[in-house]
C-alpha positions in Angstrom: -123.3 81.4 -67.4 -126.2 80.2 -65.4 -129.6 79.1 -66.8 -131.2 82.5 -66.3 -128.4 84.2 -68.0 -128.5 81.7 -70.9 -132.2 82.4 -71.4 -131.7 86.2 -71.2 -128.9 86.0 -73.8 -131.0 83.9 -76.2 -134.1 86.1 -75.6 -132.1 89.2 -76.5 -130.4 87.7 -79.5 -133.5 86.1 -81.1 -135.8 89.0 -80.7 -133.1 91.4 -81.8 -132.5 89.3 -84.8 -136.2 89.2 -85.6 -136.4 93.0 -85.5 -133.3 93.2 -87.7 -134.7 90.9 -90.4 -138.2 92.4 -90.4 -137.1 96.0 -90.0 -134.7 95.8 -92.9 -137.4 94.9 -95.3 -138.8 98.4 -95.0 -135.6 100.3 -94.5 -132.5 101.4 -96.4 -129.7 98.9 -96.1 -127.1 101.3 -94.6 -129.5 103.2 -92.5 -130.7 100.0 -90.8 -127.2 98.6 -90.6 -126.1 101.7 -88.7 -129.1 101.4 -86.4 -127.8 98.0 -85.4 -125.6 99.7 -82.8 -128.7 100.5 -80.7 -129.4 98.3 -77.7 -132.8 96.6 -77.8 -134.1 94.8 -74.7 -137.5 93.1 -74.9 -139.0 90.8 -72.3 -139.9 87.5 -74.0 -142.9 87.2 -71.6 -144.5 90.3 -73.0 -147.5 89.4 -75.2 -147.0 91.3 -78.4 -150.1 91.1 -80.6 -148.6 92.7 -83.7 -149.1 90.5 -86.8 -145.3 90.4 -87.6 -144.1 89.6 -84.1 -142.8 86.1 -83.1 -144.1 84.1 -80.1 -140.9 82.5 -78.8 -142.4 80.6 -75.9 -142.2 77.3 -77.7 -138.6 77.9 -78.7 -137.6 78.6 -75.1 -139.6 75.6 -73.9 -137.6 73.4 -76.3 -134.4 75.0 -75.3 -135.1 74.4 -71.6 -136.0 70.7 -72.2 -132.7 70.3 -74.1 -130.7 72.1 -71.4 -132.3 70.1 -68.6 -132.2 66.6 -70.2 -129.6 66.4 -73.0 -126.8 64.2 -71.7 -123.9 66.0 -73.3 -125.3 69.6 -72.9 -122.1 70.6 -71.1 -120.1 70.0 -74.2 -122.5 72.0 -76.4 -121.3 75.4 -77.7 -124.1 77.9 -77.3 -122.9 79.8 -80.3 -123.5 76.7 -82.4 -127.1 76.6 -81.2 -127.5 80.3 -82.1 -126.0 79.8 -85.6 -128.3 76.9 -86.3 -131.3 78.9 -84.9 -130.5 81.7 -87.4 -130.3 79.2 -90.3 -133.7 77.8 -89.2 -135.3 81.2 -88.9 -134.1 82.2 -92.4 -135.1 78.9 -94.0 -138.6 79.3 -92.5 -139.2 82.0 -95.2 -139.2 79.2 -97.8 -137.4 81.6 -100.2 -134.4 79.9 -101.9 -132.8 83.3 -102.5 -132.8 84.5 -98.9 -129.9 82.9 -97.1 -127.7 83.2 -94.0 -123.9 82.8 -94.4 -121.6 82.3 -91.5 -118.3 84.2 -91.8 -116.5 81.5 -93.8 -119.5 80.9 -96.1 -119.8 84.7 -96.6 -116.1 84.9 -97.6 -116.7 82.0 -100.1 -119.8 83.7 -101.5 -118.2 87.0 -102.1 -115.1 85.3 -103.7 -117.5 83.6 -106.2 -118.9 87.0 -107.3 -115.3 88.3 -107.7 -114.7 85.5 -110.1 -111.7 83.8 -108.3 -112.0 80.7 -106.1 -110.8 77.1 -105.7 -113.3 74.4 -106.6 -114.6 72.2 -109.4 -116.0 75.1 -111.6 -119.7 74.5 -111.4 -122.6 76.7 -110.4 -125.2 75.1 -108.2 -128.9 75.5 -107.4 -130.8 73.9 -104.5 -133.3 71.2 -105.4 -135.1 68.5 -103.3 -132.7 65.7 -104.2 -129.5 67.8 -103.6 -128.2 70.5 -105.9 -128.6 71.0 -109.6 -125.7 72.0 -111.9 -126.9 75.2 -113.7 -123.6 76.0 -115.5 -120.1 74.7 -115.9 -117.0 76.8 -116.3 -114.9 76.2 -119.4 -111.7 74.2 -118.9 -112.7 73.4 -115.3 -112.5 70.1 -113.5 -116.3 69.8 -113.8 -116.2 70.2 -117.6 -113.2 67.8 -117.9 -115.2 65.2 -116.0 -118.2 65.6 -118.3 -120.6 67.2 -115.8 -123.4 69.0 -117.6 -126.0 71.7 -116.8 -129.1 69.9 -115.5 -127.2 67.2 -113.7 -128.3 66.8 -110.1 -125.7 66.0 -107.4 -127.1 63.8 -104.7 -124.0 62.7 -102.8 -120.6 64.4 -102.1 -117.8 62.2 -100.8 -120.2 59.5 -99.6 -122.6 62.0 -97.8 -126.2 62.4 -99.0 -126.8 66.2 -99.4 -130.6 66.2 -99.8 -131.1 68.1 -96.5 -128.1 70.3 -96.8 -128.2 74.0 -97.9 -126.4 75.2 -101.0 -123.7 76.8 -98.9 -123.1 73.6 -96.9 -122.7 71.7 -100.2 -120.3 74.2 -101.5 -118.2 73.9 -98.4 -118.0 70.2 -99.0 -116.9 70.7 -102.6 -114.7 73.7 -102.6 -110.8 73.9 -102.3 -108.1 73.8 -101.5 -106.6 73.0 -104.9 -105.9 69.3 -105.3 -108.7 68.2 -103.0 -110.4 65.0 -104.1 -114.2 65.3 -104.6 -116.4 62.3 -105.4 -119.9 63.0 -106.7 -122.9 60.9 -107.4 -125.1 62.5 -110.1 -128.6 61.9 -111.4 -128.9 62.6 -115.2 -132.5 61.7 -116.1 -132.9 58.0 -115.0 -129.2 57.4 -115.0 -126.9 57.5 -111.9 -123.4 58.5 -112.6 -120.3 58.6 -110.3 -117.5 61.2 -110.9 -114.1 61.7 -109.3 -112.7 65.2 -109.5 -109.8 67.2 -108.1 -110.3 70.9 -107.3 -108.2 73.6 -108.7 -108.0 77.4 -108.8 -110.9 78.7 -110.8 -110.8 82.0 -112.5 -114.1 82.8 -114.2 -113.6 85.1 -117.1 -116.9 87.0 -116.9 -116.5 88.1 -120.5 -115.3 86.3 -123.7 -115.3 88.2 -127.0 -114.3 87.1 -130.5 -114.9 87.8 -134.1 -117.1 85.2 -135.9 -116.6 86.6 -139.4 -116.1 90.0 -141.1 -119.6 91.1 -140.2 -120.4 89.4 -136.9 -118.9 89.6 -133.4 -119.6 87.5 -130.3 -119.6 88.4 -126.6 -120.2 85.7 -124.0 -121.2 86.9 -120.6 -120.7 84.3 -117.8 -121.8 86.3 -114.8 -122.6 89.8 -113.7 -119.7 90.3 -111.2 -117.5 93.1 -110.0 -115.5 93.4 -113.2 -118.1 92.4 -115.8 -119.3 95.9 -116.7 -115.8 97.2 -117.5 -114.8 94.0 -119.4 -118.0 94.1 -121.4 -117.5 97.7 -122.5 -113.9 96.9 -123.6 -115.1 94.0 -125.7 -117.9 96.1 -127.2 -115.4 98.8 -128.2 -113.3 96.2 -129.9 -116.3 94.9 -131.9 -118.1 98.2 -132.5 -117.3 98.3 -136.2 -119.1 94.9 -136.7 -122.5 95.1 -138.4 -123.9 92.6 -135.9 -123.1 91.2 -132.4 -124.3 88.1 -130.6 -124.5 88.5 -126.8 -124.6 85.1 -125.2 -126.3 84.9 -121.8 -126.8 81.2 -121.7 -126.2 79.5 -118.3 -125.6 82.9 -116.8 -127.3 82.8 -113.4 -127.0 86.6 -112.8 -125.1 88.7 -110.3 -125.3 92.4 -109.4 -128.3 94.4 -110.6 -126.1 97.5 -110.8 -123.8 95.8 -113.3 -126.6 94.8 -115.6 -127.8 98.4 -115.5 -124.3 99.6 -116.3 -124.0 97.3 -119.3 -127.4 98.3 -120.6 -126.3 101.9 -120.6 -124.1 101.1 -123.6 -127.4 100.7 -125.6 -130.1 102.8 -123.9 -130.0 106.6 -124.3 -129.6 108.9 -121.3 -132.8 109.5 -119.4 -134.6 106.4 -120.5 -135.8 103.9 -117.9 -133.8 100.7 -117.6 -135.6 99.0 -114.8 -137.8 99.5 -111.7 -137.4 97.8 -108.3 -140.6 97.7 -106.1 -140.5 97.1 -102.4 -143.0 95.7 -99.9 -143.8 99.1 -98.5 -144.8 100.4 -101.9 -141.6 102.3 -102.5 -140.3 102.2 -106.1 -136.7 102.9 -107.3 -136.2 103.8 -111.0 -133.0 103.1 -112.8 -132.3 105.5 -115.6 -129.6 105.4 -118.2 -126.8 107.9 -117.5 -125.0 107.4 -120.8 -125.5 108.4 -124.4 -126.3 104.8 -125.2 -124.5 104.9 -128.5 -121.4 102.9 -128.0 -122.7 100.3 -130.4 -125.2 101.0 -133.1 -125.2 97.7 -135.0 -127.8 94.9 -134.8 -127.9 92.5 -131.9 -129.0 89.0 -131.1 -129.2 87.9 -127.5 -128.8 84.2 -126.8 -130.5 82.7 -123.7 -131.7 79.5 -122.2 -133.4 78.1 -119.2 -130.4 78.8 -116.9 -130.3 82.5 -117.9 -131.6 84.1 -114.7 -131.9 87.3 -112.7 -129.5 90.0 -114.1 -129.4 88.0 -117.4 -133.2 88.4 -117.6 -133.0 92.1 -116.8 -130.5 92.5 -119.7 -132.6 90.4 -122.1 -135.9 92.0 -121.0 -134.7 95.6 -121.4 -133.2 94.9 -124.8 -136.5 93.3 -125.8 -138.7 96.2 -124.5 -136.6 98.8 -126.4 -136.4 96.5 -129.5 -132.6 96.6 -129.3 -132.2 92.9 -129.9 -133.7 89.7 -131.2 -133.9 87.0 -128.5 -132.9 83.5 -129.6 -132.8 80.2 -127.7 -135.1 79.1 -124.9 -137.3 80.6 -122.2 -135.3 82.0 -119.3 -135.4 80.8 -115.7 -137.8 83.3 -114.2 -136.1 85.0 -111.3 -137.5 88.5 -110.9 -136.4 89.3 -107.4 -133.6 91.4 -105.9 -131.4 90.3 -103.0 -129.5 92.6 -100.6 -126.5 91.3 -98.8 -126.3 92.7 -95.2 -123.0 92.3 -93.4 -123.1 91.5 -89.7 -120.5 92.4 -87.1 -118.9 89.0 -86.9 -118.3 88.8 -90.7 -121.5 86.8 -91.3 -124.1 87.9 -93.8 -127.8 87.7 -94.5 -128.8 87.8 -98.2 -132.5 88.9 -98.2 -135.0 89.3 -101.0 -136.0 92.9 -100.6 -137.7 93.8 -103.9 -139.0 92.6 -107.2 -137.6 94.1 -110.4 -139.7 95.2 -113.5 -138.7 95.9 -117.1 -139.3 99.4 -118.6 -142.8 98.1 -119.7 -143.5 97.3 -116.1 -143.3 93.5 -116.5 -142.0 91.2 -113.7 -140.9 87.8 -114.9 -140.6 86.0 -111.6 -141.5 82.3 -112.0 -142.5 83.1 -115.6 -139.3 83.8 -117.5 -138.9 85.6 -120.9 -139.9 83.9 -124.1 -137.4 84.1 -127.0 -138.4 85.7 -130.3 -136.9 82.6 -132.0 -137.0 79.4 -130.1 -134.1 77.0 -130.7 -133.5 74.0 -128.5 -130.4 71.8 -128.2 -131.1 68.1 -129.0 -129.5 65.2 -127.2 -127.6 64.5 -130.4 -126.3 68.1 -130.4 -125.0 67.7 -126.9 -123.3 64.4 -127.7 -121.7 65.8 -130.8 -120.9 69.1 -129.1 -122.7 70.9 -131.8 -123.9 74.4 -130.7 -127.2 74.5 -132.7 -128.3 77.6 -130.8 -125.3 79.6 -131.7 -125.4 78.5 -135.3 -129.1 79.4 -135.6 -128.4 82.8 -133.9 -125.9 83.5 -136.6 -128.5 82.8 -139.3 -131.0 85.0 -137.5 -128.5 87.8 -137.3 -127.4 87.5 -140.9 -131.1 87.7 -141.9 -131.5 90.8 -139.7 -128.4 92.5 -141.3 -130.1 92.2 -144.7 -133.4 93.6 -143.4 -134.7 97.0 -142.2 -137.3 95.3 -139.9 -136.6 93.3 -136.8 -140.0 91.6 -136.9 -139.7 90.8 -140.6 -136.3 89.1 -139.9 -138.0 87.0 -137.2 -140.9 86.1 -139.4 -138.7 85.2 -142.4 -136.5 83.0 -140.2 -139.5 81.2 -138.8 -141.0 80.8 -142.3 -137.7 79.3 -143.7 -137.2 77.0 -140.7 -140.7 75.4 -140.2 
């Protein structure tokens, strides 16, 4: 391929990609995906004055300088340049939730939502120093090694990860089973080194149990493919309990549709569950399609600072309809919706396309949801593995069971625990 052909190829690809990204934001996912088959040819020298167009002159100037002067340019794979260009384009949005995944990263991402993968069993979030641990899977290598939510990973196998994306860090850490992973962690002012070995991780999205004769418990780890069905099964098992604690702590979210499906167990048919609003002013309304009477007892929802996205939808809707008392700590504050868009080669772009709002038209992005009853874990609680939040949630629920008023139960608890 000569230099003119190289330039024409990149011109077509980058302008086409720009149209794809910008166009999707105002289009339906499948409609626009189907439109991808159309051939779009634009001359990079045409001056497009539209506000949302890109001037690629500088890009091609840099590319030409590299092509003409870089010593090992003959060994460079042009597809690698394109891949990195896409990563740079997406990262230029400065949105941590809009990401590009190459085919292998996409496969890993989708497997994490299905609940089955090989790794250390920790959920990560990008921060300046590296990645923060937001939750740890029970009985995983991460839990066995003593890694805790809030720990910041700065190095993986001797490599500093400050400038790496979350997907690049995950690629360093994940499987196959038995792979050695050496981490350097920051915990406050302390630097900690951990050696782990990956294994097959199956994340049980739902864990239910009886606490006593009156109270049941359902822990929700994620809002994945199977969560709605599993949640309903556990709810049916516990439907004769007077009260239930639904634990959303350290649950970073998942599929919006799954959260809506779970809420339909409590919200009657025709009532609004959530709104999503788009940049073009369009609004989608999610209504309950169920009778909403699977469980009629009293509910406490447990949450903390790592409860995000779909967890916040669930907690926010239950609060708006006064279906539950919220106990724990203020949630993370992620009020946006991402749409995964598959590309022809198996890669994927996950784009923030909307903001979601509770039935009372409240968006919690960067604000979070305040609990009705605040309960924080102390350092001593963590060291002694004492779950103060769960124990206090039991007290709140028991008070609620003996009262006809949700607000009175909240007030009485606060009065007794000043």
